[in-house]
C-alpha positions as CSV (number, residue, x, y, z in Angstrom):
1,M,120.0,185.2,164.2
2,E,121.8,183.6,161.2
3,P,120.4,179.8,159.8
4,V,122.6,177.0,160.1
5,K,124.2,175.1,157.3
6,S,123.8,172.3,156.5
7,E,127.5,170.3,155.7
8,G,125.5,167.2,154.0
9,R,125.5,164.4,154.8
10,A,127.6,162.4,158.1
11,I,130.3,159.6,157.9
12,P,129.5,156.6,159.2
13,G,132.4,155.8,159.7
14,Y,132.1,152.1,158.1
15,S,131.7,150.1,155.3
16,L,130.1,146.4,153.9
17,K,131.7,143.7,152.7
18,Q,130.4,141.7,150.1
19,D,128.7,139.0,152.3
20,G,127.3,142.4,154.0
21,T,129.3,142.4,157.0
22,K,130.5,145.6,158.3
23,V,134.0,147.2,158.3
24,S,135.0,150.6,160.5
25,D,137.4,152.7,158.8
26,E,139.8,152.0,162.1
27,Q,140.4,149.1,160.2
28,I,139.6,149.9,157.1
29,K,142.6,152.5,157.5
30,E,144.6,149.1,159.2
31,W,144.6,147.7,155.1
32,L,145.8,150.2,154.1
33,M,149.2,151.1,156.2
34,E,150.0,147.2,155.3
35,G,149.0,147.6,151.8
36,M,151.6,150.6,151.3
37,E,154.2,148.8,152.8
38,G,154.0,146.1,151.2
39,E,152.8,145.8,147.1
40,A,150.7,148.8,147.2
41,Y,153.2,151.1,148.2
42,A,153.1,153.3,145.1
43,Y,149.5,152.9,144.7
44,G,147.0,156.2,144.4
45,Y,143.4,156.2,145.5
46,R,142.1,154.5,142.7
47,K,144.5,151.6,142.6
48,L,144.8,151.6,146.1
49,T,140.6,151.1,146.1
50,V,140.6,147.9,143.8
51,F,143.1,146.5,145.7
52,L,140.9,147.0,149.2
53,R,138.2,145.3,146.7
54,R,140.2,143.0,145.4
55,T,142.1,141.4,148.4
56,Y,139.7,141.6,151.8
57,G,136.2,141.9,149.2
58,L,135.4,145.2,150.3
59,C,131.9,147.4,148.9
60,I,133.8,150.9,148.8
61,N,133.8,153.5,147.0
62,K,137.1,155.6,145.4
63,K,136.3,158.9,146.7
64,K,136.0,157.2,150.4
65,V,139.7,155.4,149.8
66,D,140.4,159.0,148.9
67,R,138.8,160.5,152.0
68,L,141.3,158.3,154.5
69,C,144.4,158.4,152.7
70,K,144.2,162.0,152.9
71,E,143.4,161.4,156.6
72,M,146.1,160.0,157.0
73,D,148.3,161.5,153.8
74,I,149.5,158.9,153.1
75,L,150.1,159.3,149.1
76,R,152.2,160.4,146.9
77,P,153.4,164.2,145.3
78,Q,151.1,165.1,142.1
79,R,153.6,165.3,139.8
80,Q,153.7,168.3,138.1
81,K,153.1,169.7,134.2
82,R,155.5,170.6,132.2
83,D,155.1,174.3,130.4
84,S,154.1,174.1,126.9
85,Y,156.4,175.2,124.3
86,S,154.5,178.4,122.8
87,K,152.9,177.8,119.9
88,K,152.5,181.2,118.1
89,L,155.2,181.0,115.7
90,A,155.0,184.7,114.6
91,R,156.1,186.3,117.2
92,N,158.8,189.0,118.0
93,R,159.4,188.6,114.6
94,I,159.4,191.0,112.4
95,I,157.9,190.3,108.3
96,T,159.3,192.5,105.8
97,G,158.9,190.9,101.9
98,S,157.0,187.3,100.8
99,N,159.0,183.2,101.8
100,Q,159.9,185.2,105.4
101,L,157.7,183.1,107.3
102,F,155.9,179.7,106.3
103,E,153.5,177.9,108.6
104,R,151.2,174.5,108.1
105,D,148.3,172.6,109.7
106,K,150.3,169.5,111.0
107,Y,146.4,168.2,108.8
108,C,146.7,170.1,105.7
109,S,147.5,168.2,102.7
110,T,150.7,168.3,100.6
111,A,148.2,169.0,97.2
112,P,148.4,171.2,94.5
113,L,147.1,174.9,96.0
114,H,144.1,177.0,93.8
115,N,143.4,180.0,94.4
116,S,139.7,181.9,93.1
117,I,140.6,181.4,89.5
118,G,140.2,178.2,89.3
119,E,144.9,177.5,88.5
120,K,146.7,174.6,89.7
121,G,149.4,174.5,91.4
122,L,150.0,178.0,92.8
123,S,153.2,178.6,93.6
124,F,155.5,180.4,95.8
125,A,156.3,183.4,93.2
126,K,152.1,184.3,93.2
127,W,152.1,185.0,96.6
128,D,153.0,189.2,95.8
129,E,150.9,189.2,93.7
130,I,148.2,188.1,96.0
131,I,148.9,190.0,98.8
132,P,150.7,192.7,98.1
133,S,150.7,194.5,101.1
134,W,154.0,191.5,101.3
135,T,156.1,192.9,98.6
136,S,159.2,194.8,99.7
137,S,159.4,198.5,98.5
């Protein structure tokens, strides 16, 4: 015999106004449809929640408004995220010598470079001395 899984608390089917009176979910759905026909035609469930709270004085949660909107299928489709460009600059490039590819952080300062010896203002001509694998044969 399989144990019965609980699906959580049952949906009460009503919400309360600020004065304590009960409003059925069917009435809330009618108010949502009126709002969608009027000024709230492009609202999502969060703005619809604020609309219901301000216009009708409901004490209602955004999750409940989302559930009601999904039941009525009145929400507009979500926008699709665009693919971002690849941030790997050195991909598909063959580096055979020095000074062929430069990368820089956007937070990198323009102050003079220091090498391990302590010389200020390391020039690009010294890259071949520091990284011998970049020198061309």
